[in-house]
C-alpha positions in Angstrom: 224.7 242.9 181.6 228.4 243.6 180.9 229.2 246.7 179.0 230.1 246.0 175.4 233.2 247.4 173.7 232.8 250.1 171.0 233.3 248.7 167.5 233.5 250.5 164.2 229.8 249.6 163.5 228.1 250.0 166.9 227.9 252.1 170.1 228.8 250.6 173.4 225.9 249.4 175.5 226.1 251.1 178.8 223.8 251.8 181.8 223.0 255.1 180.1 221.8 253.9 176.7 220.7 250.3 177.5 217.0 249.7 176.9 215.2 248.9 180.1 212.1 247.4 178.4 211.5 245.5 175.2 215.1 244.7 174.5 213.9 243.0 171.2 213.1 246.4 169.8 216.5 247.9 170.5 219.4 248.5 168.2 222.9 249.9 169.0 224.5 249.8 165.6 225.4 253.0 163.8 223.2 252.2 160.8 220.0 251.9 162.8 220.7 255.0 164.9 221.7 257.1 162.0 218.7 256.0 159.9 216.4 257.4 162.6 218.3 260.6 162.9 218.7 261.2 159.2 215.0 260.7 158.5 214.0 263.5 160.9 214.0 267.3 160.6 213.4 268.1 164.3 215.0 266.8 167.4 214.6 267.5 171.2 217.6 268.4 173.2 217.4 267.8 177.0 219.8 269.3 179.5 219.9 270.7 183.1 220.8 274.3 184.1 221.2 275.0 187.8 219.1 272.0 188.7 216.2 272.8 186.4 215.6 270.4 183.5 214.8 271.8 180.0 213.9 270.2 176.7 214.2 272.3 173.6 213.0 271.4 170.1 215.3 272.4 167.3 216.6 271.4 163.8 219.5 269.0 163.8 221.9 267.7 161.2 224.6 265.0 161.3 228.1 264.6 160.0 229.5 261.2 160.7 229.2 260.6 164.5 228.7 264.4 165.2 225.4 266.1 165.6 224.9 269.8 165.2 222.1 272.3 166.0 221.9 276.0 166.2 220.1 278.8 167.9 220.2 282.5 169.0 223.3 283.7 170.7 221.0 285.2 173.3 219.7 281.8 174.3 220.2 281.0 177.9 220.7 277.3 177.2 223.3 277.9 174.5 225.2 280.4 176.6 225.5 277.7 179.4 227.2 275.4 176.9 230.4 277.5 176.8 232.4 275.0 178.8 230.5 271.9 177.5 227.6 270.3 179.1 226.0 266.8 179.1 222.9 266.6 176.9 220.5 264.0 175.6 219.2 264.4 172.1 216.2 262.4 170.8 214.5 262.0 167.5 211.2 260.1 167.0 208.8 259.2 164.2 205.2 258.0 164.5 204.5 255.4 161.8 201.2 253.9 162.8 198.4 253.6 165.4 197.9 250.1 166.7 194.3 249.4 167.8 193.9 246.2 169.8 190.9 244.4 171.4 191.9 245.6 174.8 193.1 249.0 176.0 196.2 247.4 177.5 197.4 246.1 174.1 196.9 249.3 172.2 200.2 250.6 170.9 202.0 252.5 168.1 204.5 251.8 165.4 207.5 254.1 165.7 211.2 254.7 165.2 213.2 256.5 167.9 216.8 257.3 168.7 218.4 258.6 171.8 221.9 260.1 171.8 224.2 261.1 174.6 227.2 263.4 174.5 228.8 266.6 175.6 227.6 269.6 173.7 230.0 272.5 173.0 229.7 275.8 171.2 231.5 275.8 167.8 233.8 278.9 168.1 236.3 278.3 165.3 235.2 280.7 162.5 235.9 278.3 159.6 234.2 275.4 161.4 231.2 277.6 162.2 230.9 278.9 158.6 231.0 275.3 157.4 228.3 274.3 159.8 226.1 277.2 158.8 226.4 276.1 155.2 225.7 272.5 156.3 222.4 273.3 158.0 221.2 274.4 154.5 222.9 271.8 152.3 222.0 268.9 154.6 218.3 269.4 153.8 218.6 271.0 150.4 221.8 269.7 148.8 223.6 272.4 146.8 221.3 275.3 147.9 223.9 277.1 150.0 225.8 278.1 146.9 222.6 279.6 145.4 222.1 282.0 148.3 223.5 285.4 149.1 226.5 285.5 151.4 225.7 285.4 155.1 226.2 288.8 156.8 228.7 289.0 159.6 226.0 290.2 162.0 223.9 287.1 161.1 226.8 284.8 161.9 227.4 286.6 165.2 223.8 286.3 166.1 223.7 282.6 165.5 225.3 280.1 167.8 226.2 276.6 166.5 226.5 273.6 168.9 228.3 270.4 168.1 228.1 267.1 170.0 230.0 263.9 169.3 227.7 260.9 169.9 229.3 259.1 172.8 226.5 256.6 173.4 223.2 256.0 171.5 220.4 253.5 170.9 217.5 253.1 168.5 214.2 251.6 169.3 211.7 250.5 166.7 208.2 248.9 166.6 207.0 247.8 163.2 204.4 245.2 163.8 200.7 244.4 163.9 198.2 243.9 166.7 199.5 241.9 169.7 196.4 240.8 171.5 196.2 238.1 174.1 195.0 234.8 172.6 191.7 234.8 174.5 190.8 238.3 173.2 190.8 237.5 169.5 187.2 236.5 169.7 186.1 239.8 171.1 183.7 241.6 168.7 185.6 244.9 167.9 187.6 246.2 165.0 191.4 245.9 165.5 194.3 246.7 163.2 196.9 249.3 162.3 196.3 252.8 160.9 199.5 253.9 159.1 200.7 257.5 159.8 203.2 259.5 157.7 204.1 263.1 157.0 203.9 263.8 153.2 205.0 266.8 151.2 202.4 269.1 149.9 202.3 271.5 146.9 204.9 274.3 147.1 203.6 277.8 147.7 205.9 280.3 145.8 206.8 283.6 147.5 204.6 286.3 145.9 207.7 288.5 145.4 209.7 286.0 143.3 211.7 287.6 140.5 210.3 286.7 137.0 211.3 283.3 135.7 212.5 281.9 139.1 211.9 278.2 139.2 212.9 275.6 141.8 216.4 274.2 141.4 217.8 270.7 141.8 218.4 271.5 145.5 214.7 271.0 146.2 213.7 268.7 143.4 213.3 265.7 145.7 210.6 267.5 147.7 207.8 266.2 145.4 204.1 266.4 146.2 202.9 263.3 148.0 206.3 262.0 148.8 207.1 260.9 152.4 209.2 263.5 154.2 211.3 261.0 156.1 212.3 259.3 152.8 213.2 262.6 151.3 215.3 263.7 154.2 217.2 260.4 154.3 217.9 260.8 150.6 219.1 264.4 151.1 221.5 263.1 153.9 223.1 260.7 151.4 223.6 263.5 148.9 225.0 265.8 151.5 227.4 263.1 152.7 228.6 262.6 149.1 229.1 266.3 148.6 231.0 266.6 151.9 233.3 263.8 151.0 234.0 265.3 147.6 234.9 268.6 149.2 237.3 267.0 151.6 239.0 265.2 148.7 239.4 268.5 146.9 240.7 270.2 150.0 
């Protein structure tokens, strides 16, 4: 398969991000990849240090075609990023359990994205400060302004990593049971059991000051609402606020 050129709306299809199986479930357009990334709170970052593979779960956030995550300055993985290192970042969502009439045809409904790039430490003080505000405002739009100022020691103890998405692909299954035709007469229940993460009732800190109520920054985190939908909405609000700040600047 010939490698495709990058367009304004899609990632190039290369040997690194091309789906090896079930090509019909694959997408390479920005919209599909970003939708999976933006609906997730956690990602897994895979990298190799001195020949040893590692995979680290962490919180991620996106600004355009850049992904960011952070960690402790004492982290061995992060310290090895000083000169930039190739990484693979993935996000996945489980949407349903698919029970068929044979073990072979059992499956799951899911959304996943895999992103490749070169991760580097964000050293510029202004860029780092912006990123540390971003990790709050991306999930709780407007909350960073409500918080106390970050101490210099806290900033020093936190390392921020940025990675421009060089190549990426999304893979999605959103379908019913796919049994073989001769198995549909087998006497066993088959179907899809939906799975989702929903928001529960908030548990206020017992040391809240009198009269403290939730602000608009967390208003969308309503009881019973799907987390992925809430996170996707928060990303749109964050992008809007970021664009407004750039226009003002």
